[in-house]
C-alpha positions in Angstrom: 0.0 0.0 0.0 1.3 3.5 -0.9 0.0 6.5 0.9 0.3 10.1 -0.3 0.6 12.6 2.5 -0.4 16.2 1.8 0.3 19.2 4.0 -1.2 22.4 2.5 -0.3 26.0 3.4 -1.9 29.1 2.0 0.6 29.3 -0.9 2.6 26.1 -0.4 2.2 22.4 -0.3 4.5 19.7 1.2 4.0 16.1 0.1 5.5 12.7 0.6 4.7 9.3 -0.9 5.3 6.4 1.6 5.4 2.7 0.9 3.6 1.3 3.9 5.0 -2.2 3.5 8.3 -1.0 4.9 7.4 2.6 5.8 10.1 3.9 3.3 9.7 7.4 1.8 9.6 6.9 -1.9 9.5 10.6 -2.8 9.0 13.9 -1.0 8.6 17.4 -2.3 7.6 21.0 -1.8 5.5 23.3 -4.0 6.0 27.0 -3.3 4.4 30.3 -4.4 1.1 28.8 -5.4 -1.0 31.5 -7.0 2.0 33.8 -7.0 4.5 34.6 -9.7 7.5 32.3 -9.6 5.6 29.0 -8.7 8.0 26.1 -8.3 7.9 22.4 -7.4 11.0 20.6 -6.0 10.9 16.8 -5.6 13.5 14.6 -4.0 13.7 10.8 -4.7 16.4 8.6 -3.0 19.1 7.8 -5.6 17.9 10.4 -8.2 18.7 13.9 -9.0 16.5 16.7 -7.6 13.5 17.3 -9.9 12.5 21.0 -10.3 9.5 22.3 -12.2 9.0 26.0 -12.6 5.7 26.9 -14.1 2.6 29.0 -13.2 0.2 27.4 -10.7 -3.0 29.5 -10.2 -4.3 27.3 -7.4 -3.9 24.2 -5.3 -5.6 22.0 -8.0 -2.8 23.0 -10.4 -0.2 22.3 -7.7 -1.6 18.8 -7.0 -1.8 18.0 -10.7 1.8 18.9 -10.9 2.7 16.7 -7.9 0.9 13.7 -9.3 2.6 14.3 -12.7 6.0 14.4 -10.9 5.3 11.2 -9.1 4.4 9.3 -12.3 7.1 11.0 -14.5 9.0 8.3 -16.4 12.4 9.7 -15.5 12.0 11.4 -12.2 8.9 9.6 -10.7 8.5 6.6 -8.5 5.2 5.1 -9.6 3.7 4.1 -13.0 0.2 5.5 -12.5 -2.0 7.3 -10.0 -3.8 4.0 -9.3 -0.8 2.9 -7.3 -1.8 5.6 -4.6 -4.1 3.6 -2.3 -5.1 6.6 -0.1 -4.3 10.2 0.7 -3.6 11.5 4.2 -4.2 15.2 4.9 -2.7 17.2 7.7 -5.4 19.4 9.1 -4.5 22.0 11.7 -7.7 22.4 13.6 -10.4 19.8 14.4 -12.0 21.6 17.3 -13.5 19.5 20.2 -15.2 17.1 17.8 -12.2 15.1 16.7 -9.9 13.3 19.1 -8.7 10.9 16.5 -8.1 10.9 12.7 -11.1 10.3 10.5 -12.0 9.2 7.0 -13.1 12.3 5.1 -16.8 12.6 4.1 -19.3 15.4 3.7 -19.9 15.7 7.5 -16.1 16.0 8.1 -15.8 18.7 5.5 -18.7 20.6 7.1 -16.9 20.4 10.5 -13.7 21.7 9.0 -15.5 24.7 7.6 -16.9 25.3 11.1 -13.3 25.3 12.5 -12.2 28.0 10.0 -13.0 30.7 12.6 -10.6 28.9 15.0 -7.8 28.6 12.5 -8.4 31.2 9.8 -4.8 31.1 8.5 -4.5 27.3 8.3 -7.9 25.4 7.9 -8.9 27.2 4.6 -5.7 26.0 3.0 -6.2 22.5 4.3 -9.8 22.4 2.9 -8.6 23.7 -0.5 -6.0 20.9 -0.6 -8.6 18.2 0.3 -11.0 19.5 -2.4 -8.3 19.7 -5.0 -7.4 16.0 -4.3 -11.0 15.0 -4.4 -11.4 16.6 -7.8 -8.4 14.8 -9.2 -8.7 11.5 -7.4 -12.4 11.1 -6.7 -12.3 7.3 -6.0 -9.3 7.4 -3.7 -10.1 7.4 0.0 -8.8 10.3 2.1 -8.1 10.8 5.8 -7.9 13.9 7.9 -5.2 13.9 10.7 -5.6 16.8 13.1 -2.9 18.7 14.9 -5.3 19.3 17.8 -6.5 15.7 18.2 -3.8 14.4 20.5 -4.5 17.1 23.0 -8.2 16.3 23.4 -7.3 14.1 26.4 -6.4 17.2 28.5 -8.6 17.5 31.6 -11.0 20.4 31.8 -8.9 22.2 34.4 -6.1 22.3 32.0 -7.9 23.5 28.9 -10.4 26.0 30.4 -9.6 29.7 30.6 -10.8 31.7 33.6 -13.1 33.7 31.4 -17.0 33.8 31.6 -18.1 30.2 30.9 -20.5 31.4 28.3 -17.6 32.4 26.0 -16.6 28.7 26.0 -20.1 27.5 25.2 -20.8 30.2 22.6 -17.4 30.5 20.8 -15.4 27.5 21.9 -12.8 29.6 23.6 -10.5 27.1 25.3 -7.0 25.7 25.0 -6.7 23.3 22.0 -3.0 22.8 21.5 -1.2 22.1 18.3 1.8 20.0 17.0 -0.2 17.0 18.4 1.0 14.7 15.6 4.6 15.4 16.5 4.1 15.1 20.3 2.3 11.8 19.8 5.1 10.4 17.6 8.1 11.3 19.7 6.5 10.3 23.0 5.8 6.9 21.5 9.4 6.7 20.2 10.7 7.7 23.6 8.8 4.9 25.4 10.2 2.4 22.7 13.8 3.7 23.3 13.3 3.2 27.0 12.0 -0.3 26.5 8.9 0.6 28.6 5.2 0.8 28.2 4.1 4.4 27.5 1.2 3.9 29.9 3.7 3.7 32.7 5.7 6.9 31.8 5.6 10.7 32.4 7.2 12.4 29.4 7.7 16.0 28.5 8.0 16.6 24.8 9.7 19.8 23.5 8.9 20.5 19.8 11.3 23.4 19.3 11.5 25.3 16.0 10.3 28.6 14.6 6.9 27.5 15.9 7.4 25.7 19.2 5.3 23.9 21.9 5.7 21.6 24.8 3.4 18.8 25.9 3.1 16.8 29.2 2.3 13.2 28.2 1.2 11.1 31.1 0.5 7.4 30.6 0.5 8.0 26.9 -2.0 10.8 26.9 -1.5 14.6 26.6 -2.6 16.2 29.9 -1.1 19.7 29.2 0.4 21.6 26.3 1.8 25.1 25.8 -0.1 26.3 22.7 -3.7 27.4 23.4 -6.7 28.7 21.7 -4.3 29.6 18.9 -0.6 28.7 18.3 0.3 32.1 19.8 0.1 31.0 23.4 3.1 29.3 25.2 6.8 29.9 25.0 8.5 32.6 22.9 9.0 31.4 19.3 10.6 32.6 16.1 8.1 35.5 15.5 5.4 34.8 18.1 5.5 36.4 21.5 4.1 33.5 23.5 2.6 34.2 26.9 2.3 37.9 27.8 0.1 40.0 30.1 -3.1 40.3 28.0 -3.5 43.9 29.1 -0.5 44.8 26.8 -3.0 44.3 23.9 -5.4 47.1 25.0 -2.4 49.2 26.2 -0.9 49.1 22.7 -4.2 49.9 21.1 -4.6 53.0 23.2 -1.0 54.2 23.4 0.2 53.3 19.9 -3.2 53.8 18.2 -3.1 50.2 16.9 -6.0 48.3 15.6 -6.8 44.7 16.7 -5.3 43.5 13.4 -2.2 45.6 14.0 -1.6 44.0 17.4 -2.4 40.6 16.1 0.2 41.0 13.4 2.7 42.4 15.9 2.3 39.4 18.3 2.3 36.8 15.6 4.8 38.1 13.0 7.1 40.7 14.6 7.7 39.3 18.1 9.5 36.3 19.5 13.3 36.1 19.0 12.9 38.2 15.9 11.4 41.1 17.9 13.9 40.8 20.8 17.0 40.3 18.7 16.2 42.6 15.8 18.3 40.2 13.7 16.1 37.3 12.4 13.6 34.6 13.3 16.2 32.0 12.1 18.1 30.7 15.1 21.2 30.1 13.0 21.4 33.8 12.2 20.9 34.7 15.8 23.6 32.3 17.0 26.0 33.8 14.5 25.1 37.3 15.8 25.8 36.1 19.4 29.3 35.0 18.3 29.8 38.5 16.9 28.9 40.0 20.3 25.3 41.1 19.7 23.8 41.5 23.1 20.2 41.6 22.0 20.7 38.4 20.0 22.0 36.8 23.2 19.1 38.1 25.2 16.6 36.6 22.7 18.2 33.2 23.1 18.3 33.5 26.9 14.6 34.4 27.0 13.7 31.5 24.7 15.7 29.0 26.7 14.3 30.3 30.0 10.7 30.0 28.9 11.3 26.4 27.8 13.1 25.5 31.1 10.3 27.2 33.1 7.7 25.1 31.2 9.5 21.9 31.8 9.4 22.6 35.5 5.7 23.4 35.4 4.9 20.2 33.5 6.9 18.1 35.9 4.6 19.6 38.6 1.5 19.0 36.5 2.2 15.3 36.2 3.7 14.8 39.7 7.1 13.9 38.3 8.9 13.2 35.0 10.6 10.2 33.6 11.9 11.6 30.3 12.4 14.8 28.4 12.4 14.7 24.6 13.8 17.4 22.2 12.5 17.4 18.6 11.8 19.5 15.5 14.3 21.8 13.7 15.9 23.4 16.7 15.3 20.6 19.2 17.0 18.1 16.9 19.8 20.2 15.6 21.0 22.6 18.3 23.2 21.0 21.0 23.9 24.4 22.7 20.2 25.1 23.0 19.5 21.7 24.7 22.4 22.3 27.0 21.3 25.8 28.0 17.7 24.6 28.6 18.7 21.7 30.8 21.2 23.8 32.9 19.4 24.4 36.2 17.1 21.4 36.0 19.5 19.1 37.8 17.2 19.3 40.9 14.6 17.4 38.9 17.2 14.7 37.9 17.7 16.2 34.4 21.3 16.2 33.4 22.9 15.8 30.0 26.2 14.4 28.9 28.1 17.0 26.8 29.7 14.4 24.5 26.5 12.5 23.9 24.7 15.8 23.3 27.0 16.8 20.4 24.6 15.3 17.9 22.2 16.6 15.2 19.2 14.9 13.7 19.6 11.5 15.2 17.5 9.5 17.8 19.8 9.3 20.8 19.8 9.2 24.6 21.9 12.3 25.7 21.4 11.8 29.5 24.4 11.9 31.8 25.2 8.6 33.5 24.0 9.8 36.9 20.8 11.4 35.6 17.5 10.1 37.1 15.5 11.5 34.2 16.3 10.4 30.7 16.8 13.1 28.0 16.4 12.2 24.4 16.9 13.8 21.0 14.2 12.2 18.6 13.6 13.4 15.1 9.9 13.9 14.5 8.1 12.3 11.6 4.6 13.7 11.4 4.2 12.4 7.8 4.7 8.8 9.0 2.0 9.3 11.7 -0.4 10.6 9.0 0.4 7.7 6.7 -0.1 5.1 9.5 -3.4 6.6 10.5 -4.5 6.7 6.8 -3.5 3.1 6.3 -5.3 1.9 9.4 -8.5 3.8 8.7 -8.8 3.0 5.0 -7.8 -0.7 5.4 -10.9 -1.1 7.5 
């Protein structure tokens, strides 16, 4: 069985074709600038040269046509016809309270996704467009929606409710939802496997650290707390997002800086985080280079980022009544030894201690704990596409 995994953004599309017999990635690619001048598709296939197509794509249907064409291309492709694709798995950012698991897509599911647009106006519309484009081109191929929010639907009410008038929850669904759930689910399961223990007996803190970043407290295999909230803005400082701040800052800025609600929203989501603090970049590699050159604001931005993560780890140990393992994943978590070292410094009282030599690793699944640590620390590369493919296989095989 071959599963095509699709992850649609507003003007981009990531895809991967996975052979479920051995879970090997047959091809993966990225389509950029959909509906914008300079549209481009880049496909990578193991053992073949990179395949690049530059041609106008007015919408996601055009983009997916090009993806399918690239996959069946005689020279650069990996399959002979579209009939070899048994199912399509779609990453969907927001499933609201309705979906705690992945689902086969039907008319009712599509209606629910439309209802969630108000909760994820930047993401869900693109996800819906991608699904509809696939349905138009592959009408007889079963499709599955895998939600970023689903894994966190096991949070207890005291964790997901905000101390606002209860009617705002019942009327508008204002509560903590959490995101990156597919990643947190994958790496927590991998952590249990690496420890040789049943995940139902473990308390794990997963740190998905990148330009967008979140932590999750996974107790007995279930998410009981996570740092992102009603939107992906809540939580730790990120690349361009401010994370947790005093909410009164919003009204203060509207009054003192004569900013509109949209202005403040843009400031908090796109101009803040390490970009806003450093004045350098939202790319941590650029910031680390600036630190080496003596840039004090760049150093401050990293110190703030690391402090917020360290603080959250301590809070989640308290929320679960202890911790057995901490996992670092995603772009920064997997590839920044210095960041991991700085975050763990000061957590020795919890039993968290890393070995400097073991920690000198990038992009590999490895235990980096010190010999005398009582809490394991792991680096585990995430694989959200594989989770999506596995769920798609399971649901469509039934």
